[in-house]
C-alpha positions as CSV (number, residue, x, y, z in Angstrom):
1,M,-60.8,-49.9,-58.5
2,K,-63.3,-48.7,-55.9
3,L,-63.7,-45.3,-55.0
4,S,-62.5,-45.9,-51.5
5,N,-59.2,-47.3,-52.7
6,Y,-58.7,-44.7,-55.2
7,R,-59.1,-42.0,-52.4
8,R,-57.0,-43.9,-50.1
9,N,-54.1,-44.0,-52.7
10,N,-54.3,-40.3,-53.5
11,A,-54.0,-39.7,-49.8
12,Q,-51.0,-41.8,-49.6
13,Q,-49.5,-40.3,-52.5
14,A,-50.0,-36.7,-51.2
15,S,-48.4,-37.7,-47.9
16,L,-45.3,-38.9,-49.5
17,A,-45.1,-35.6,-51.8
18,G,-43.7,-34.0,-48.8
19,F,-44.7,-30.9,-46.8
20,T,-47.6,-28.4,-48.1
21,L,-46.7,-24.9,-48.4
22,I,-48.3,-23.9,-45.2
23,E,-46.3,-26.6,-43.2
24,L,-42.9,-25.4,-44.8
25,L,-43.8,-21.7,-43.9
26,M,-44.5,-22.8,-40.3
27,M,-41.3,-24.9,-40.0
28,I,-39.2,-22.0,-41.1
29,A,-40.8,-19.7,-38.9
30,V,-40.1,-21.9,-36.0
31,L,-36.4,-22.4,-36.9
32,A,-36.0,-18.7,-37.2
33,L,-37.6,-18.2,-33.8
34,L,-35.1,-20.9,-32.3
35,A,-32.3,-19.0,-34.0
36,A,-33.2,-15.6,-32.4
37,I,-33.6,-17.1,-29.0
38,L,-30.2,-19.1,-29.3
39,A,-28.2,-16.4,-31.1
40,P,-27.4,-14.4,-27.9
41,S,-26.4,-17.5,-26.0
42,F,-24.1,-18.6,-28.8
43,S,-22.5,-15.0,-28.9
44,K,-22.1,-15.0,-24.9
45,V,-20.3,-18.7,-25.2
46,R,-17.9,-17.2,-27.9
47,D,-17.2,-14.3,-25.6
48,S,-16.7,-16.2,-22.6
49,A,-14.2,-18.5,-24.6
50,R,-12.2,-15.5,-25.9
51,S,-12.2,-14.0,-22.4
52,T,-11.0,-17.4,-20.8
53,R,-8.3,-17.6,-23.6
54,S,-7.1,-14.1,-22.9
55,V,-6.7,-14.9,-19.2
56,S,-4.8,-18.0,-20.1
57,N,-2.5,-16.0,-22.3
58,L,-1.8,-13.5,-19.7
59,R,-0.9,-16.1,-17.0
60,Q,1.4,-17.9,-19.5
61,L,3.1,-14.4,-20.0
62,G,3.4,-13.8,-16.4
63,V,5.1,-16.9,-15.9
64,A,7.8,-16.2,-18.6
65,I,8.3,-12.9,-17.2
66,N,8.9,-14.3,-13.7
67,M,11.3,-17.1,-15.3
68,R,13.3,-14.5,-17.0
69,A,13.5,-12.5,-13.9
70,T,14.8,-15.3,-12.0
71,E,17.7,-15.7,-14.6
72,H,18.6,-11.8,-14.6
73,G,19.0,-10.7,-11.1
74,G,15.3,-10.6,-10.2
75,R,14.7,-8.0,-12.8
76,Y,11.7,-7.5,-14.9
77,P,12.3,-7.5,-18.6
78,I,12.6,-3.9,-20.0
79,V,9.5,-2.3,-21.5
80,F,11.2,-0.9,-24.7
81,G,14.5,0.6,-25.5
82,P,18.2,0.0,-25.7
83,Q,19.9,-2.1,-23.1
84,V,23.4,-0.9,-24.1
85,K,24.8,2.3,-25.2
86,N,23.7,2.9,-28.8
87,G,22.3,-0.5,-29.1
88,A,19.0,-1.7,-30.8
89,N,15.7,-1.3,-29.2
90,I,14.4,-4.5,-27.5
91,L,10.7,-5.1,-26.6
92,W,9.6,-6.9,-23.3
93,S,7.9,-9.5,-25.6
94,H,11.1,-10.5,-27.4
95,E,12.9,-10.6,-23.8
96,I,10.3,-13.4,-22.6
97,S,9.8,-15.3,-25.9
98,P,12.8,-17.9,-25.4
99,Y,10.9,-18.8,-22.4
100,L,7.8,-19.7,-24.4
101,S,9.4,-21.2,-27.5
102,S,12.4,-23.3,-28.3
103,D,12.4,-21.7,-31.6
104,N,15.1,-19.3,-32.4
105,Q,13.9,-15.7,-32.1
106,P,14.5,-13.1,-34.3
107,P,16.2,-9.9,-33.2
108,S,14.3,-6.9,-32.1
109,G,14.6,-3.3,-33.4
110,P,14.0,-1.6,-36.8
111,G,14.1,-4.2,-39.6
112,S,13.0,-7.1,-37.4
113,T,10.1,-9.4,-38.6
114,G,8.7,-9.3,-35.0
115,L,7.9,-12.3,-32.9
116,I,7.6,-15.9,-34.7
117,A,4.1,-16.7,-35.9
118,S,3.9,-19.6,-33.4
119,L,3.6,-17.1,-30.7
120,W,1.0,-14.7,-31.9
121,P,-2.0,-16.6,-30.4
122,L,-0.3,-15.8,-26.9
123,F,0.5,-12.2,-27.5
124,I,-2.3,-11.1,-29.4
125,S,-5.5,-10.9,-27.4
126,P,-8.3,-13.1,-28.7
127,T,-10.7,-10.4,-28.0
128,T,-9.5,-8.0,-30.4
129,I,-7.3,-8.8,-33.7
130,A,-9.0,-10.6,-36.6
131,P,-6.7,-12.7,-39.0
132,P,-7.0,-10.5,-41.8
133,E,-5.5,-7.7,-39.9
134,F,-2.0,-9.7,-39.3
135,D,1.0,-8.3,-41.5
136,P,4.0,-10.7,-41.1
137,S,6.1,-8.1,-43.0
138,N,5.5,-5.5,-40.2
139,P,8.6,-4.6,-38.4
140,Y,7.0,-4.5,-35.1
141,L,4.2,-7.2,-35.2
142,D,4.2,-7.9,-31.6
143,S,1.6,-7.8,-28.8
144,T,-1.7,-6.1,-27.9
145,Y,-0.8,-6.7,-24.2
146,S,1.1,-3.5,-23.0
147,K,3.5,-3.6,-19.8
148,N,3.4,-1.0,-17.2
149,G,6.3,1.6,-18.0
150,N,6.8,2.2,-14.3
151,L,8.6,-1.3,-14.2
152,N,11.4,0.2,-16.0
153,E,14.7,2.1,-15.1
154,I,16.3,4.5,-17.4
155,T,20.0,5.9,-17.0
156,I,21.5,8.5,-19.3
157,E,25.1,8.2,-20.4
158,A,26.4,10.7,-22.9
159,E,23.2,11.7,-24.3
160,S,22.3,7.9,-24.7
161,R,19.4,6.3,-22.9
162,I,20.0,2.7,-21.5
163,N,17.0,0.8,-20.1
164,F,16.9,-1.7,-17.5
165,G,14.2,-3.8,-16.1
166,L,13.1,-2.8,-12.4
167,P,13.9,-5.2,-9.7
168,K,10.9,-7.2,-8.6
169,V,11.7,-6.2,-4.9
170,R,11.2,-2.7,-5.6
171,V,7.3,-3.1,-6.2
172,I,5.6,-2.5,-2.9
173,N,2.2,-3.9,-3.6
174,P,2.4,-6.6,-6.3
175,A,-1.1,-7.6,-5.7
176,Q,-2.3,-4.0,-6.9
177,T,0.5,-3.2,-9.0
178,V,-0.4,-3.8,-13.0
179,L,2.0,-5.8,-14.9
180,L,0.5,-6.4,-18.1
181,I,-2.9,-5.1,-19.7
182,D,-4.7,-5.4,-22.9
183,G,-3.5,-2.3,-24.4
184,G,-2.5,-0.4,-27.6
185,Q,-4.1,-2.0,-30.7
186,W,-1.6,-3.3,-33.0
187,E,-1.0,-1.6,-36.1
188,S,1.2,-1.6,-38.9
189,G,4.6,0.2,-38.3
190,S,3.8,1.0,-34.5
191,Q,5.1,0.1,-31.2
192,A,1.9,0.7,-29.7
193,D,2.1,-2.8,-28.0
194,A,5.3,-2.2,-26.0
195,S,4.1,0.2,-23.1
196,L,1.3,1.7,-21.5
197,Y,3.1,5.2,-22.4
198,N,0.2,7.6,-21.7
199,V,-0.4,5.9,-18.4
200,Y,3.3,5.8,-17.5
201,L,3.6,9.6,-18.1
202,E,0.4,10.2,-16.2
203,T,1.6,8.1,-13.1
204,L,5.2,8.6,-13.2
205,D,5.6,11.4,-10.8
206,S,2.1,10.9,-9.0
207,T,1.6,11.9,-5.7
208,T,-2.1,11.1,-5.6
209,P,-2.5,7.3,-5.1
210,N,-6.2,7.5,-5.4
211,A,-6.6,9.6,-8.4
212,Y,-8.4,7.8,-11.5
213,V,-6.4,7.1,-14.5
214,A,-7.6,8.9,-17.5
215,T,-9.3,6.6,-20.1
216,P,-9.0,7.9,-23.7
217,S,-11.8,7.3,-26.2
218,P,-11.1,4.7,-29.2
219,N,-10.7,6.4,-32.6
220,P,-13.6,6.2,-35.3
221,E,-12.5,2.4,-35.8
222,G,-13.0,1.6,-32.2
223,L,-9.1,1.3,-31.7
224,F,-6.9,2.5,-28.8
225,G,-3.7,4.1,-29.8
226,H,-0.1,4.0,-28.4
227,G,0.1,3.7,-24.5
228,N,-3.7,3.4,-23.6
229,I,-5.6,0.8,-21.9
230,A,-8.3,-1.0,-24.1
231,Y,-11.4,-2.3,-22.6
232,R,-12.0,-5.0,-25.1
233,D,-12.9,-8.0,-23.1
234,K,-16.7,-7.5,-22.8
235,G,-16.1,-3.9,-22.0
236,R,-13.3,-4.7,-19.4
237,A,-9.5,-4.7,-19.6
238,A,-7.8,-8.0,-18.8
239,T,-5.1,-7.4,-16.6
240,L,-2.2,-9.2,-15.2
241,W,-0.8,-7.9,-11.8
242,C,2.7,-8.2,-10.6
243,D,1.7,-11.1,-8.1
244,G,0.6,-13.2,-11.1
245,S,-3.0,-13.0,-10.6
246,V,-5.4,-12.1,-13.4
247,S,-8.5,-10.1,-13.4
248,H,-11.0,-7.9,-15.4
249,I,-11.3,-4.1,-14.5
250,E,-14.3,-1.9,-15.8
251,P,-13.7,1.7,-17.0
252,G,-12.9,3.9,-14.0
253,G,-11.5,1.2,-12.0
254,F,-7.8,2.0,-12.4
255,K,-6.1,4.4,-10.0
256,H,-2.6,5.9,-10.1
257,K,-1.4,3.5,-7.2
258,H,-2.0,0.5,-9.7
259,F,0.9,1.5,-11.8
260,N,3.1,3.7,-9.6
261,I,5.5,1.1,-7.8
262,R,5.7,3.8,-4.8
263,F,2.1,3.2,-3.6
C-alpha cells in the first residue's frame, strides 16, 4: 500500500471515530451557554401560562357565582357559615360547585371530604399549590381563592349566627369591589380558603375609603395564612371584581374602598 493511501485511510478512520475531546468540550460549553440564555425565557413562559390559567379560573368562578345568584334572588353565595339555625357550615365554593360540575357534590361542614377532585384545578391557583400538598382526606380541601367577607349578611337568632349572601344590588361600585382574590394558602384542617377574614375585619366599619389595606408578611415557608391576600402571581394578586373583570394587583394597590360595599 502506498504511503499516501495509508495516510488517507487513517484520516478517514479518525473522522469516523467521532469527536475529539476538545470538540466534545466545546460542544458541551456551547450547549451550556444556550441553556443559560434560554432558561429565563422558559421560566417566563411557564409563569405566564400559570397566570393565564389563574385568570381563566377566576372568570369561570365568577360566571358560576353569578349563575347561582340569578337562581337565589340575586344574592351572592355566603362566604362561610350556617344558612339555617344550628345548621352545618357552608362554604361559598360548595355553593357554586353544582354550576361547575354535574357530579354529585359532597356536603359541607366538619367531616366533609371537600370538593370533588375534578374541581381542584379550578379552585386551586396554578401559581401556588404543588401536587404533593394535596390531601384528599382533609375535611376542608377547598380553594386558594378567598371571597370578600363584606359580601355576607349575618343575623343573630337566639345566640345562633345565620349567614346570607349579600344582594348584588347592594354593591355600589362593582368594578372597584373585590369578589375573589388569591388568598389564604391551603393547609390541612383549615378554612383559610373561605374568606379574606383579616381584610374583612379591617374594612368592615371603615370610614376611610382611601386607606391602604394592610399586607401581612408570609410565614417562614412563604405561605399566607387565614384571611390574607397572597401575591403569588409574579408578585401580584390575581383578583376577580364584582363586575366580572379580572386583574392583577401589586402590593400596596388595595384600599378599603375595594372591599367595603358602601364606597
